[in-house]
C-alpha positions as CSV (number, residue, x, y, z in Angstrom):
1,M,-44.0,86.2,-62.4
2,D,-46.8,84.0,-61.6
3,A,-47.2,83.7,-57.4
4,R,-45.2,80.4,-57.8
5,D,-42.0,81.7,-59.2
6,I,-42.7,84.4,-56.4
7,R,-42.0,81.8,-53.9
8,T,-39.6,79.7,-55.0
9,A,-37.6,83.5,-55.8
10,Y,-37.9,85.1,-52.5
11,L,-36.3,82.0,-50.5
12,K,-33.9,81.5,-52.9
13,F,-33.3,85.3,-52.1
14,Y,-32.8,85.1,-48.4
15,E,-31.3,81.7,-48.7
16,Q,-28.2,83.3,-50.9
17,R,-28.2,86.3,-47.8
18,G,-27.5,83.0,-45.5
19,H,-31.0,81.9,-44.1
20,N,-31.9,78.4,-43.3
21,S,-35.4,77.7,-45.1
22,I,-37.8,75.8,-42.7
23,V,-40.8,73.8,-42.8
24,R,-44.0,75.2,-43.2
25,A,-46.3,74.4,-39.4
26,S,-49.5,72.9,-39.1
27,L,-52.4,75.7,-39.3
28,V,-53.5,74.4,-36.3
29,P,-50.7,75.1,-33.5
30,R,-49.3,73.1,-31.1
31,N,-49.1,73.7,-28.1
32,D,-50.5,76.8,-28.0
33,P,-54.0,77.4,-26.7
34,T,-54.7,81.3,-27.1
35,T,-55.2,80.7,-30.6
36,L,-57.5,78.7,-32.9
37,F,-54.9,78.8,-36.2
38,N,-51.5,80.0,-37.4
39,G,-51.9,83.5,-38.5
40,S,-48.9,84.5,-39.5
41,G,-45.4,82.9,-40.5
42,M,-43.9,83.8,-36.7
43,Q,-46.2,82.4,-34.6
44,Q,-44.3,78.7,-34.4
45,L,-41.1,81.3,-33.9
46,L,-42.5,82.5,-31.3
47,P,-40.2,80.9,-28.9
48,Y,-37.3,82.1,-30.6
49,L,-38.1,85.9,-30.9
50,L,-38.3,85.6,-26.9
51,G,-35.1,84.0,-26.8
52,A,-34.8,80.5,-27.0
53,E,-32.2,79.0,-29.6
54,H,-33.3,77.7,-33.3
55,P,-31.6,75.0,-34.7
56,G,-32.0,76.5,-38.2
57,G,-29.8,79.2,-36.5
58,N,-30.1,83.1,-36.2
59,R,-31.4,84.2,-40.2
60,L,-34.8,82.3,-41.0
61,V,-37.0,82.1,-44.1
62,D,-40.1,80.1,-45.0
63,S,-43.3,80.7,-46.6
64,Q,-46.1,79.7,-44.4
65,P,-50.5,78.9,-45.5
66,C,-52.8,81.3,-42.9
67,V,-55.9,81.3,-41.8
68,R,-57.2,84.4,-40.0
69,V,-60.8,83.8,-39.7
70,Q,-61.3,87.3,-38.6
71,D,-61.4,88.8,-42.1
72,I,-64.3,86.3,-43.5
73,E,-67.0,88.9,-43.5
74,E,-64.3,91.1,-45.9
75,V,-63.7,88.3,-48.3
76,G,-65.3,89.6,-51.6
77,D,-63.3,92.3,-52.0
78,N,-60.3,92.5,-54.2
79,R,-57.9,92.2,-51.2
80,H,-59.2,90.0,-48.4
81,T,-59.0,86.6,-47.5
82,T,-59.0,83.9,-45.1
83,F,-56.6,81.7,-46.2
84,F,-53.1,83.7,-47.7
85,E,-49.6,82.5,-47.8
86,M,-47.0,84.5,-46.0
87,L,-43.4,84.9,-46.7
88,G,-41.4,85.1,-43.9
89,N,-37.9,86.5,-43.3
90,W,-36.2,86.4,-39.4
91,S,-33.2,88.2,-38.1
92,L,-32.7,87.0,-34.6
93,G,-30.0,88.9,-32.7
94,D,-28.4,89.4,-36.5
95,Y,-29.2,91.8,-38.7
96,F,-30.7,94.8,-38.1
97,K,-32.8,97.8,-40.6
98,S,-30.0,99.0,-42.0
99,E,-29.9,94.9,-43.8
100,Q,-33.9,94.4,-43.3
101,I,-35.2,97.5,-45.7
102,P,-33.1,97.2,-48.4
103,W,-33.0,93.7,-48.9
104,F,-36.7,94.2,-49.3
105,W,-36.4,96.8,-51.2
106,E,-34.5,94.9,-53.6
107,F,-36.7,92.2,-53.8
108,L,-39.9,94.3,-54.3
109,T,-38.1,96.5,-57.4
110,E,-35.3,94.3,-59.0
111,I,-36.7,90.4,-58.2
112,V,-40.1,91.0,-59.0
113,G,-39.9,94.7,-60.7
114,L,-42.7,96.3,-59.2
115,D,-42.7,100.3,-59.7
116,P,-40.4,101.6,-57.4
117,A,-42.8,105.0,-58.3
118,R,-45.6,103.1,-56.5
119,I,-44.2,102.2,-53.2
120,Y,-45.1,103.5,-49.8
121,V,-44.2,103.0,-46.7
122,S,-45.0,103.4,-43.2
123,C,-43.3,104.0,-40.0
124,F,-43.5,104.1,-36.2
125,A,-44.5,108.2,-35.2
126,G,-42.9,107.5,-31.5
127,D,-44.9,107.4,-27.9
128,E,-43.6,109.9,-26.0
129,A,-46.1,108.8,-23.2
130,N,-43.7,105.6,-23.2
131,G,-40.3,107.4,-23.5
132,I,-40.2,105.5,-27.1
133,A,-38.2,106.9,-30.2
134,K,-39.7,107.9,-33.5
135,D,-38.5,105.7,-35.6
136,T,-36.3,107.9,-37.8
137,E,-33.9,105.6,-38.5
138,S,-36.1,103.4,-40.4
139,A,-37.4,106.3,-42.6
140,D,-33.6,107.6,-43.0
141,I,-32.8,104.2,-44.8
142,W,-36.3,104.2,-47.1
143,Q,-35.5,108.0,-48.1
144,S,-32.1,107.0,-49.3
145,L,-33.6,104.3,-51.3
146,F,-36.3,106.2,-52.7
147,S,-33.8,109.2,-54.0
148,A,-31.6,106.8,-55.5
149,A,-34.2,105.3,-57.4
150,G,-34.9,109.1,-58.3
151,V,-38.6,108.5,-56.5
152,D,-39.7,111.8,-54.3
153,S,-39.5,110.7,-50.4
154,E,-41.5,113.7,-48.7
155,R,-42.5,112.7,-44.8
156,V,-45.6,113.4,-43.1
157,D,-46.8,112.6,-39.7
158,L,-50.3,111.3,-39.0
159,G,-50.3,109.8,-35.6
160,T,-52.5,107.6,-35.0
161,E,-54.7,108.6,-38.3
162,R,-56.5,106.0,-40.4
163,G,-59.3,107.4,-42.0
164,G,-58.2,110.7,-43.9
165,G,-55.0,113.0,-43.0
166,E,-54.5,116.3,-44.0
167,V,-52.5,115.2,-47.1
168,G,-52.7,115.5,-50.6
169,S,-54.7,112.4,-52.9
170,Q,-51.8,110.8,-53.4
171,G,-50.3,111.2,-50.0
172,A,-47.0,111.5,-49.0
173,R,-43.9,108.9,-49.6
174,I,-42.9,107.6,-46.2
175,A,-46.5,108.3,-43.6
176,F,-45.6,108.2,-39.5
177,Y,-47.8,106.4,-37.3
178,S,-48.2,105.5,-33.9
179,G,-50.6,103.0,-32.7
180,K,-50.6,101.7,-36.4
181,N,-46.8,100.8,-36.5
182,W,-46.2,99.6,-33.1
183,W,-46.5,95.2,-33.4
184,C,-46.6,92.9,-29.9
185,R,-48.5,90.4,-29.0
186,A,-51.2,92.3,-26.4
187,G,-52.0,95.2,-29.8
188,A,-51.0,98.1,-28.2
189,A,-47.3,98.9,-26.0
190,E,-49.8,100.1,-22.8
191,A,-51.6,96.6,-22.7
192,M,-47.9,94.6,-22.7
193,P,-47.4,92.6,-20.1
194,V,-43.8,93.2,-18.0
195,G,-41.4,91.0,-20.1
196,E,-43.3,90.7,-23.1
197,P,-41.2,92.1,-26.2
198,G,-42.5,94.3,-29.2
199,G,-41.2,97.3,-30.9
200,P,-42.0,99.9,-34.4
201,D,-42.9,97.8,-37.3
202,S,-42.7,99.4,-40.8
203,E,-45.3,98.3,-43.9
204,V,-44.8,98.4,-47.5
205,F,-48.0,99.6,-49.6
206,Y,-48.3,99.1,-53.4
207,L,-50.3,102.0,-55.0
208,Y,-53.2,101.5,-57.5
209,P,-53.2,105.3,-59.2
210,D,-56.1,104.3,-61.3
211,I,-58.5,103.5,-58.5
212,A,-60.5,106.2,-57.4
213,H,-60.3,107.2,-53.6
214,D,-63.9,106.9,-51.8
215,T,-64.4,109.5,-49.6
216,A,-66.4,107.2,-47.3
217,Y,-62.9,106.6,-45.8
218,G,-61.8,110.1,-45.2
219,L,-60.9,113.2,-47.1
220,F,-57.9,112.7,-49.0
221,C,-56.2,109.1,-49.4
222,H,-53.2,108.0,-47.9
223,Q,-51.3,104.6,-47.0
224,N,-53.4,102.9,-44.0
225,C,-56.9,104.4,-45.8
226,D,-59.0,101.1,-47.1
227,C,-60.4,102.3,-50.0
228,G,-58.6,100.1,-51.9
229,R,-55.7,102.6,-53.7
230,Y,-53.1,101.7,-51.5
231,I,-52.7,98.2,-50.8
232,E,-49.9,96.6,-47.9
233,L,-47.4,94.1,-49.6
234,G,-45.5,93.1,-46.3
235,N,-44.4,94.4,-43.4
236,S,-40.9,94.2,-41.1
237,V,-41.0,94.4,-37.2
238,F,-38.6,95.9,-35.3
239,M,-38.6,94.3,-31.8
240,Q,-36.2,96.1,-29.9
241,Y,-38.1,96.8,-26.7
242,A,-39.6,95.1,-23.7
243,R,-41.7,96.1,-21.3
244,T,-40.5,96.8,-18.0
245,E,-42.0,97.3,-14.4
246,S,-41.6,101.5,-14.8
247,G,-42.0,101.4,-18.9
248,F,-39.6,99.8,-21.2
249,A,-36.7,98.9,-21.9
250,T,-33.8,98.1,-25.1
251,L,-33.4,94.5,-26.2
252,P,-30.3,93.1,-25.4
253,R,-31.0,91.1,-28.8
254,K,-32.8,92.9,-31.3
255,N,-34.6,90.7,-34.0
256,V,-36.4,91.0,-37.5
257,D,-39.7,90.0,-38.1
258,Y,-40.7,90.2,-41.9
259,G,-44.4,89.0,-43.1
260,G,-45.9,89.4,-47.0
261,G,-48.2,88.5,-48.8
262,L,-47.3,86.5,-51.4
263,E,-50.9,86.6,-53.1
264,R,-50.6,90.6,-53.0
265,I,-47.4,90.7,-53.9
266,A,-48.5,88.4,-57.1
267,A,-51.6,90.9,-58.1
268,A,-49.1,94.0,-57.7
269,A,-46.4,92.2,-60.1
270,I,-49.2,91.7,-62.8
271,D,-50.1,95.3,-61.8
272,S,-53.2,94.2,-60.7
273,P,-55.3,95.2,-57.3
274,D,-57.1,92.0,-57.2
275,V,-55.9,89.7,-56.1
276,F,-58.5,86.8,-57.1
277,T,-56.4,87.4,-60.8
278,S,-53.1,86.0,-58.9
279,S,-51.9,83.3,-59.8
280,L,-53.1,80.8,-57.0
281,L,-56.4,81.6,-57.4
282,W,-57.4,82.9,-60.5
283,P,-57.6,79.2,-62.0
284,I,-59.9,78.2,-59.2
285,V,-62.3,81.1,-60.4
286,E,-61.7,79.8,-64.1
287,Q,-63.0,76.6,-63.0
288,L,-66.2,78.1,-61.1
289,S,-67.1,79.6,-64.2
290,A,-66.4,76.8,-66.6
291,L,-68.7,74.5,-64.3
292,T,-71.7,76.9,-63.5
293,G,-71.2,79.4,-67.1
294,K,-71.0,82.5,-64.7
295,S,-68.9,85.1,-65.8
296,Y,-66.8,86.7,-62.9
297,D,-67.2,90.4,-64.2
298,T,-70.9,89.2,-63.0
299,H,-70.6,87.4,-60.1
300,T,-67.4,88.6,-58.5
301,T,-68.2,88.7,-54.8
302,S,-69.6,85.1,-54.8
303,M,-67.0,83.5,-57.3
304,R,-64.6,85.5,-54.4
305,V,-66.0,83.6,-51.5
306,V,-66.4,79.8,-53.4
307,A,-62.4,79.7,-54.3
308,D,-61.0,81.6,-51.2
309,H,-63.1,79.8,-48.5
310,L,-62.7,76.2,-50.6
311,R,-58.9,76.9,-50.5
312,G,-58.7,77.1,-46.7
313,A,-61.0,74.0,-46.1
314,V,-58.5,72.2,-48.3
315,F,-55.9,73.2,-46.2
316,L,-57.3,73.0,-43.1
317,A,-58.3,69.2,-43.9
318,V,-54.9,68.5,-45.2
319,D,-53.6,69.0,-41.3
320,G,-56.5,67.1,-39.7
321,V,-59.3,69.3,-39.3
322,L,-62.9,68.2,-40.0
323,P,-66.0,70.2,-39.7
324,S,-67.6,69.7,-36.5
325,N,-69.6,72.3,-33.9
326,K,-66.4,72.9,-32.1
327,E,-63.0,75.0,-32.3
328,Q,-61.5,74.5,-35.2
329,G,-64.1,71.9,-36.5
330,Y,-66.3,74.9,-36.5
331,V,-64.8,77.3,-39.0
332,M,-63.8,74.8,-41.1
333,R,-67.6,73.9,-40.9
334,R,-68.4,78.0,-41.6
335,L,-66.0,78.2,-44.4
336,V,-68.0,75.0,-45.7
337,R,-71.0,76.2,-45.9
338,R,-71.1,79.8,-46.5
339,A,-68.6,78.7,-50.0
340,I,-72.0,76.4,-50.8
341,R,-74.6,79.3,-49.8
342,F,-72.7,81.6,-52.3
343,A,-72.0,78.3,-54.9
344,F,-76.1,78.8,-54.5
345,D,-76.1,82.2,-56.1
346,L,-73.6,80.9,-58.5
347,G,-76.8,78.5,-59.9
348,V,-74.7,75.4,-58.2
349,E,-77.7,73.3,-56.6
350,E,-75.5,69.8,-56.4
351,N,-72.6,69.0,-55.0
352,F,-69.6,70.3,-56.4
353,L,-66.4,70.1,-54.2
354,Q,-65.2,67.0,-55.7
355,K,-64.5,69.0,-58.8
356,I,-62.8,71.9,-57.2
357,V,-60.3,70.2,-55.1
358,P,-57.8,69.2,-57.9
359,T,-57.5,72.2,-58.9
360,I,-56.2,73.4,-55.5
361,A,-54.4,70.2,-55.1
362,D,-52.4,71.3,-58.7
363,L,-52.0,74.8,-57.7
364,Y,-49.7,73.5,-54.4
365,R,-48.4,70.2,-56.3
366,D,-44.8,71.4,-55.9
367,A,-44.4,73.7,-52.7
368,Y,-47.0,71.4,-50.7
369,P,-47.3,68.0,-51.6
370,E,-49.2,66.7,-49.3
371,V,-52.1,68.9,-50.8
372,A,-52.1,66.4,-53.4
373,D,-51.3,63.2,-51.2
374,K,-54.1,63.5,-48.9
375,H,-56.6,64.3,-52.0
376,D,-59.0,61.5,-51.7
377,D,-59.2,62.4,-47.3
378,V,-59.4,66.3,-48.2
379,V,-63.0,65.3,-51.2
380,A,-64.4,62.9,-48.7
381,A,-64.6,65.5,-45.9
382,L,-65.8,68.1,-48.1
383,V,-68.4,65.7,-49.4
384,K,-69.7,64.6,-46.9
385,E,-70.2,68.5,-45.5
386,E,-72.1,69.1,-48.6
387,K,-74.2,66.5,-48.5
388,A,-75.3,67.4,-45.3
389,F,-75.6,70.9,-45.7
390,R,-77.4,70.5,-49.3
391,Q,-80.2,68.3,-47.8
392,T,-81.4,71.5,-45.5
393,L,-80.2,74.3,-47.6
394,R,-83.6,75.5,-49.9
395,R,-85.4,74.7,-46.6
396,G,-83.1,76.9,-44.3
397,L,-83.1,80.0,-47.1
398,R,-87.2,79.9,-47.4
399,E,-87.1,79.8,-43.4
400,L,-85.0,82.9,-43.4
401,V,-87.2,84.8,-45.8
402,R,-90.2,83.8,-43.8
403,M,-89.1,85.5,-41.1
404,S,-87.9,88.9,-42.8
405,D,-91.5,90.1,-41.5
406,R,-90.2,90.9,-38.0
407,L,-87.6,91.1,-36.2
408,I,-85.4,87.6,-36.1
409,T,-83.7,87.0,-32.8
410,G,-80.6,85.0,-31.4
411,D,-83.9,82.1,-30.7
412,E,-85.1,81.7,-33.9
413,L,-81.1,82.3,-35.2
414,F,-81.1,78.9,-32.9
415,V,-83.6,77.5,-34.9
416,L,-81.7,78.1,-38.4
417,Y,-78.7,76.3,-36.5
418,D,-79.8,73.7,-35.0
419,T,-82.2,72.1,-37.2
420,Y,-81.1,73.9,-40.7
421,G,-77.3,73.4,-40.5
422,F,-76.9,77.6,-40.4
423,P,-73.7,78.2,-38.7
424,V,-75.1,81.6,-37.0
425,E,-72.9,84.2,-38.6
426,L,-74.3,82.8,-41.2
427,S,-78.0,83.3,-41.0
428,V,-76.9,86.8,-39.9
429,E,-74.8,87.6,-42.8
430,E,-78.0,86.4,-44.7
431,A,-80.0,88.4,-43.1
432,R,-78.4,91.8,-43.2
433,S,-77.7,91.0,-46.8
434,N,-81.6,91.0,-47.7
435,D,-82.7,94.1,-44.9
436,I,-84.0,91.5,-42.6
437,A,-83.5,92.9,-39.1
438,V,-81.7,91.3,-36.5
439,S,-81.7,91.9,-32.9
440,E,-79.1,93.5,-31.2
441,Q,-78.5,90.9,-28.3
442,W,-78.7,88.0,-30.7
443,R,-75.4,86.6,-29.9
444,Q,-76.6,86.6,-25.8
445,E,-79.6,84.7,-27.1
446,F,-78.5,82.8,-28.9
447,E,-75.8,81.5,-26.6
448,K,-78.8,81.0,-23.8
449,C,-80.4,78.5,-26.4
450,M,-76.9,76.7,-26.6
451,H,-76.6,76.3,-23.2
452,V,-80.2,75.0,-22.4
453,Q,-79.1,72.4,-25.0
454,R,-75.8,71.5,-23.7
455,E,-77.6,70.9,-20.1
456,R,-80.9,68.7,-22.0
457,S,-77.7,66.9,-23.4
458,R,-76.2,66.6,-19.8
459,A,-79.3,65.5,-18.1
460,A,-80.2,63.2,-21.2
461,N,-76.7,61.8,-21.1
462,K,-77.1,60.7,-17.4
463,M,-80.0,58.5,-17.6
464,H,-78.6,56.8,-20.2
465,L,-75.5,56.2,-17.6
């Protein structure tokens, strides 16, 4: 199955179990000033998870395009992307663990066809300080599913450990973690405000046994090790608690909030640990290879960055974001200019974005026809940004190299930003990748220069009034 087949099968699977499909939300959240982008499928459903009645009922399913810019500097490895699709299903006070876990298992093993012996899971270890019990219920359900499939189902408690537990090189089938397997908007149980919902979650991982464990991430490998042997496919959140003045109370309505990475599941379906070989990314890589004459094997990182960032930039443009120096527009600009910078390493020194957009639009023609419908507007926005940056790209890179004999300060980073159009994070990343020292206070120094420029602009505007 390719990614498009998996998306279709997932929606059908849950529709057959009484779920209503809901349309995707815009990447730019409406009426939510707390975040720049929709970074998960549940974001548009938060009011309903908090108790409001959804017009679609209490069983919902969708596939939601997402942007998570916090992963931007991770892009280049085999699994991180800034743009991805999240498959989601929700129960708003209807079913709970005994339905959700077996359904997800059935989808992965019987519909997608993944090997049950390579599936590993994590569960919540409990929080004695807050009186929250260990999630043995989820573990028991998983254990029964593994046993029925003839797969070992050993359990192990790893507490808050993330960097290598005292387990074998392949780990136990079911691992209990505490802080890692608790979901709430505040990030941790102790940080939740009164009335805030939260609950334990259970993550599902797929093992790639041929990948050697990197002991830089811990002596032993386990589910939450970041060496790349275990790749998370999805996470079922069981929202069953609310913060009170004295601790936690059980919610009268228990919710299920599942989110899973379409590209990661699609990669697992073809037994690849590399999400860029999945059918939603590989055609972009092939197009880059055809345009540049470069091989993915020899220019892996650059091709991954360009493919990911342009896919994200296209969807942002479809949802009305234009490159600028503020908020969502700044992120858009950073994605496009970072893609152009990495394309430079592929030997691309002329405008090329208009050649990539049609490939991306074709990948989403059936699921998101608005991408093809807005093709011309998207191309116009990206090409304009590309032309603006290319005029100064080479000079900016030369200027950065010229600074390499000394510590680069935030003041100099501001010059690169203001004169050559380099997003400051791109300049810092470029410097560090070339072993050029950057001031530890670069962010404060840069912001000080920005403040001076804004004040100067305000003063000039007043003079012209």
